[in-house]
C-alpha positions as CSV (number, residue, x, y, z in Angstrom):
1,M,128.7,10.5,93.1
2,S,130.3,14.0,93.5
3,I,128.1,17.1,94.4
4,E,128.8,18.5,91.1
5,S,127.9,15.3,89.1
6,L,124.9,15.3,91.6
7,G,123.9,18.5,90.7
8,G,124.3,18.3,87.3
9,A,121.7,15.0,87.2
10,L,119.4,16.1,89.6
11,G,118.8,20.2,88.7
12,R,116.6,19.4,86.0
13,S,114.8,17.2,87.6
14,Q,114.4,18.8,91.1
15,Q,115.1,22.7,90.7
16,C,112.8,23.6,88.5
17,A,108.5,23.5,88.6
18,G,106.6,23.2,86.1
19,A,103.3,24.2,87.5
20,V,102.8,27.6,89.5
21,L,100.3,29.5,91.6
22,M,99.7,33.1,90.1
23,I,96.9,35.2,91.9
24,R,94.8,37.9,89.7
25,P,94.9,40.9,91.9
26,A,91.4,43.0,93.0
27,A,93.1,45.9,94.8
28,F,96.8,46.2,93.4
29,D,98.3,49.5,94.8
30,Y,101.4,50.9,96.3
31,N,101.2,50.1,99.7
32,P,103.0,51.9,103.0
33,Q,103.2,49.0,105.3
34,T,105.8,46.7,102.6
35,A,107.1,50.1,101.9
36,L,108.9,51.1,105.0
37,T,111.1,48.0,104.3
38,N,110.9,47.7,100.5
39,R,113.1,50.7,98.5
40,M,112.2,49.0,94.9
41,Q,108.5,50.4,95.9
42,Q,107.9,54.1,93.8
43,R,104.6,56.0,95.1
44,G,102.2,57.3,92.2
45,G,103.0,57.2,88.2
46,P,101.1,56.0,85.6
47,G,98.5,53.2,85.9
48,G,97.4,51.0,88.8
49,Q,95.0,48.3,89.6
50,S,93.8,48.1,85.7
51,Q,97.3,48.4,84.5
52,A,98.4,45.7,87.1
53,L,95.6,43.3,85.3
54,A,96.7,43.8,82.0
55,E,100.4,42.8,82.8
56,F,98.8,39.8,84.8
57,D,97.2,38.5,82.1
58,S,99.6,39.3,79.6
59,M,102.2,37.3,81.8
60,V,99.9,34.2,82.5
61,R,99.3,33.8,78.6
62,A,103.1,34.0,78.0
63,L,103.4,31.5,80.5
64,R,100.9,28.6,79.4
65,S,102.1,29.5,76.1
66,E,105.4,27.6,77.0
67,G,104.1,24.8,78.5
68,I,103.4,25.8,82.0
69,A,100.7,25.0,83.5
70,V,99.3,28.1,85.4
71,C,96.4,27.6,88.5
72,V,95.2,31.3,88.7
73,V,93.3,32.0,91.8
74,D,91.1,35.7,91.8
75,D,92.1,38.1,94.7
76,T,88.7,39.0,96.1
77,P,87.8,42.8,96.6
78,E,87.6,42.7,100.7
79,P,89.4,42.9,103.0
80,Q,92.0,45.2,100.2
81,K,95.2,43.3,99.7
82,P,97.5,45.8,97.5
83,D,100.1,42.9,97.3
84,A,98.1,39.9,96.9
85,V,99.6,39.7,93.3
86,F,102.9,38.6,94.9
87,P,101.9,34.6,96.4
88,N,105.6,33.0,96.7
89,N,105.7,35.0,100.7
90,W,102.9,33.5,102.1
91,V,103.0,29.8,100.7
92,S,105.3,27.0,98.9
93,F,104.4,24.0,97.8
94,H,107.2,21.2,97.9
95,A,108.1,17.8,96.0
96,D,107.2,15.4,98.9
97,G,103.7,17.1,99.8
98,T,104.9,19.7,102.1
99,L,102.7,23.2,102.5
100,V,104.6,25.8,104.4
101,L,102.8,28.9,105.7
102,Y,105.1,31.5,106.3
103,P,104.9,34.5,108.7
104,M,104.4,38.0,107.3
105,Q,106.0,41.4,108.4
106,A,103.2,43.9,107.0
107,E,99.7,43.0,108.9
108,S,98.0,44.2,105.0
109,R,99.5,40.9,103.4
110,R,98.5,38.3,106.5
111,R,94.8,38.6,105.0
112,E,96.8,36.9,101.6
113,R,96.7,33.8,103.3
114,R,93.2,32.3,101.9
115,P,92.5,28.4,102.2
116,E,90.6,28.7,99.0
117,V,93.4,29.5,97.4
118,I,95.1,26.2,98.5
119,D,92.1,24.5,97.5
120,A,92.3,25.5,93.9
121,V,95.8,24.2,94.1
122,T,95.1,20.5,94.7
123,R,91.9,20.7,92.9
124,Q,93.4,22.6,89.2
125,L,97.3,21.3,89.4
126,G,97.1,17.4,91.4
127,F,98.9,18.9,94.4
128,K,98.6,16.7,97.1
129,V,99.5,18.3,100.8
130,S,101.0,15.4,102.9
131,R,102.2,17.8,105.8
132,T,101.8,21.4,106.8
133,V,104.4,23.4,108.5
134,D,102.5,26.5,109.9
135,L,105.2,29.4,111.2
136,T,102.7,32.1,111.3
137,A,102.4,31.9,115.1
138,H,106.2,33.8,115.0
139,E,104.2,37.3,113.9
140,R,103.3,37.5,117.3
141,S,106.4,37.8,118.4
142,G,107.6,39.8,115.6
143,R,109.6,37.5,114.0
144,F,109.4,36.9,110.0
145,L,110.1,34.6,107.2
146,E,108.4,35.6,103.9
147,G,108.2,32.7,101.7
148,T,111.0,32.1,98.9
149,G,111.1,35.6,99.1
150,S,113.5,35.4,101.6
151,L,114.7,32.1,100.6
152,V,116.1,31.2,97.7
153,L,116.5,27.3,97.3
154,D,118.9,24.9,96.0
155,R,116.4,22.4,95.8
156,C,119.0,19.7,94.4
157,N,121.2,19.8,97.1
158,R,118.8,21.2,99.9
159,I,120.4,24.4,100.2
160,A,118.3,27.5,101.5
161,Y,119.8,31.1,101.0
162,A,119.0,34.2,102.8
163,C,119.9,37.9,103.2
164,L,118.6,38.5,106.6
165,S,116.6,41.9,106.8
166,P,113.4,42.8,109.2
167,R,111.5,40.0,106.9
168,T,114.0,37.6,107.1
169,H,115.1,36.3,110.7
170,P,117.7,33.8,111.3
171,E,116.0,31.8,113.5
172,L,112.9,31.4,111.5
173,V,116.2,30.7,108.4
174,E,117.0,27.7,110.7
175,E,113.8,26.6,111.6
176,W,112.5,26.4,108.2
177,A,115.4,24.3,107.5
178,R,115.7,21.6,110.4
179,Q,111.7,21.2,109.4
180,L,112.6,20.6,105.5
181,N,116.3,18.9,106.0
182,Y,117.8,21.7,104.4
183,E,121.5,23.7,105.0
184,A,120.9,27.2,106.0
185,V,123.2,30.0,104.3
186,T,122.6,32.8,105.6
187,F,124.2,36.3,105.1
188,E,124.2,39.8,104.9
189,A,123.3,41.8,101.3
190,F,122.6,45.8,101.4
191,D,121.5,48.5,98.6
192,P,123.7,51.6,98.0
193,G,122.3,53.2,100.5
194,G,123.3,50.8,103.0
195,V,120.0,49.2,103.9
196,P,119.0,45.9,103.5
197,Y,117.6,44.2,100.6
198,Y,114.4,43.0,102.0
199,H,113.8,39.8,100.1
200,T,117.1,37.6,98.8
201,N,115.1,36.8,95.5
202,V,115.6,40.4,94.6
203,M,119.6,39.6,94.1
204,M,120.0,36.2,94.3
205,C,118.1,33.3,91.6
206,I,119.4,29.5,91.4
207,G,118.6,27.3,88.2
208,A,119.7,24.1,87.2
209,R,122.9,25.3,85.6
210,M,123.4,28.9,86.8
211,A,123.0,31.1,89.9
212,V,122.5,34.7,89.4
213,V,123.6,36.6,92.5
214,G,124.4,40.3,93.3
215,T,127.9,40.0,94.9
216,C,128.5,43.6,94.7
217,A,126.0,43.6,97.9
218,M,127.2,41.3,100.1
219,A,128.8,41.6,103.3
220,A,132.5,41.0,102.6
221,D,132.7,38.8,105.4
222,D,130.0,36.8,103.8
223,R,131.1,37.1,99.9
224,D,133.3,34.7,99.5
225,R,131.4,31.6,101.5
226,V,128.5,32.2,100.1
227,I,130.1,32.2,96.4
228,E,132.2,29.5,97.2
229,K,129.0,27.4,98.0
230,L,127.4,28.4,95.1
231,R,130.4,27.1,93.0
232,V,130.8,23.8,94.9
233,T,127.7,23.0,93.1
234,G,128.5,23.0,89.6
235,R,126.6,25.7,89.0
236,D,127.8,28.7,86.7
237,V,127.6,31.8,89.1
238,I,126.6,35.1,87.2
239,E,127.4,38.5,89.0
240,I,125.3,41.3,88.5
241,Q,125.8,44.9,89.6
242,Y,123.7,47.3,92.0
243,D,122.1,49.0,89.0
244,E,121.0,45.5,87.5
245,I,119.5,44.5,90.6
246,G,117.6,47.8,90.9
247,Q,116.1,47.0,87.6
248,F,115.0,43.5,89.0
249,A,117.7,41.4,87.1
250,G,118.1,39.1,90.6
251,N,114.5,38.3,90.2
252,L,114.3,35.7,87.7
253,L,112.5,32.4,88.2
254,E,113.6,29.3,86.1
255,L,111.2,26.4,85.1
256,A,110.3,23.3,83.5
257,S,108.5,22.8,80.3
258,W,108.1,19.9,77.5
259,D,107.9,20.7,73.7
260,E,107.6,18.1,71.4
261,A,110.4,19.7,69.3
262,L,112.7,20.5,72.4
263,G,111.7,17.7,75.1
264,D,112.3,18.5,78.3
265,Y,113.3,21.9,78.7
266,Q,114.3,24.9,81.2
267,L,112.9,28.4,80.9
268,L,114.1,31.2,82.7
269,V,111.2,33.9,83.3
270,M,112.2,37.9,83.8
271,S,110.8,40.8,83.2
272,D,111.5,43.1,80.0
273,A,113.3,45.8,82.4
274,A,115.5,43.3,83.9
275,R,116.0,41.7,80.5
276,R,117.1,45.4,79.0
277,S,119.0,46.3,82.0
278,L,121.7,43.5,81.7
279,R,124.8,43.4,79.9
280,P,125.4,42.0,76.9
281,E,128.3,39.7,78.8
282,V,125.8,38.5,81.5
283,Y,122.8,38.0,78.9
284,T,125.1,35.6,76.7
285,R,126.4,33.7,79.7
286,L,122.6,33.5,81.1
287,S,121.7,32.1,77.6
288,A,123.9,29.7,77.6
289,S,122.7,28.5,81.3
290,T,119.1,27.5,80.5
291,D,117.1,26.5,77.2
292,S,115.0,29.5,76.7
293,V,114.5,33.1,78.1
294,L,110.7,34.9,78.3
295,A,111.0,38.1,79.3
296,V,107.3,40.1,80.1
297,P,106.8,43.2,81.0
298,V,105.3,44.3,84.3
299,P,106.3,47.8,84.7
300,T,103.6,48.8,86.7
301,I,103.8,45.7,89.2
302,E,107.3,46.4,89.3
303,R,107.1,50.2,90.3
304,L,104.2,50.2,92.5
305,G,104.9,47.0,94.4
306,G,108.2,46.6,94.4
307,G,108.8,43.5,92.9
308,S,109.0,41.4,89.4
309,V,108.0,38.2,88.1
310,R,110.4,36.2,90.3
311,C,107.4,37.7,93.1
312,M,104.2,37.1,91.4
313,I,104.9,33.1,90.6
314,A,104.5,30.5,93.6
315,E,106.0,27.2,92.0
316,V,103.9,24.0,92.5
317,F,106.3,21.2,92.5
318,V,103.4,18.2,91.8
319,P,104.3,15.1,92.0
320,A,105.2,13.1,88.8
321,E,102.1,10.6,88.8
322,A,99.7,13.7,89.2
323,S,97.9,15.1,86.0
324,V,97.8,18.7,85.3
325,T,95.1,20.4,83.3
């Protein structure tokens, strides 16, 4: 079977999770530590913890209404963790039972790693940990890799894409790829001011049948190589521009669900800001490459936290035989 056929056959079953972890924030706020490398954060403006809670709860309801199994864990008020709403940066749950813990650049974010969160996922979603890959010791030497923020995964072809930045160290990308049997594809990408994008997932998303990528931001020496790597898997490569990236149109996630009328279907989740920023021709191609689109408003979380809906979701790949409640 060709790689194109393999991608089509396995994409739906392997690329998209039907269960997710989300952390209900207790002290959401602008974080000066993370703002040093995240230029998408904006200080001030209306809202804060209370508005972030309302946005979070609304998003959970929307996902559950689409048949997604959502494990919600409450953040603890102390110690304060202003970015706890973004759990995909410190943990990932893989289909073979591998649990990965990641080294975080900001000291304030290291507090987010709590055993009770993992316990809740195993209890509520049926995830069974077969092995743990703990990369957190690299924090002591100043090397970081922030989960599926740093890594955008083509799971069916086992390719990990990573935009290098202060939060995404090339040697850790390679180490992760060796440990999980992936091919690592690294590249450089910069915002209009020439600053590296802090996470890969703000300018790239890979779904079952498409790949969204901000090629305008990529270093010229990397662009053709990465695009060709994406295209050889048979995906429709949909390019977005700087203004769309700035409204989190790269921060998307495709999930798997089931409906009595539709059967198995793919759900592409994005923010309302991302949806409104997309050029009509881009949205048309996106809509044709998935089964359903869910756009949810999270303006406070985007403004103060510098992350959007994809950052709020940690996928949980539950074995097929596990029961999910």
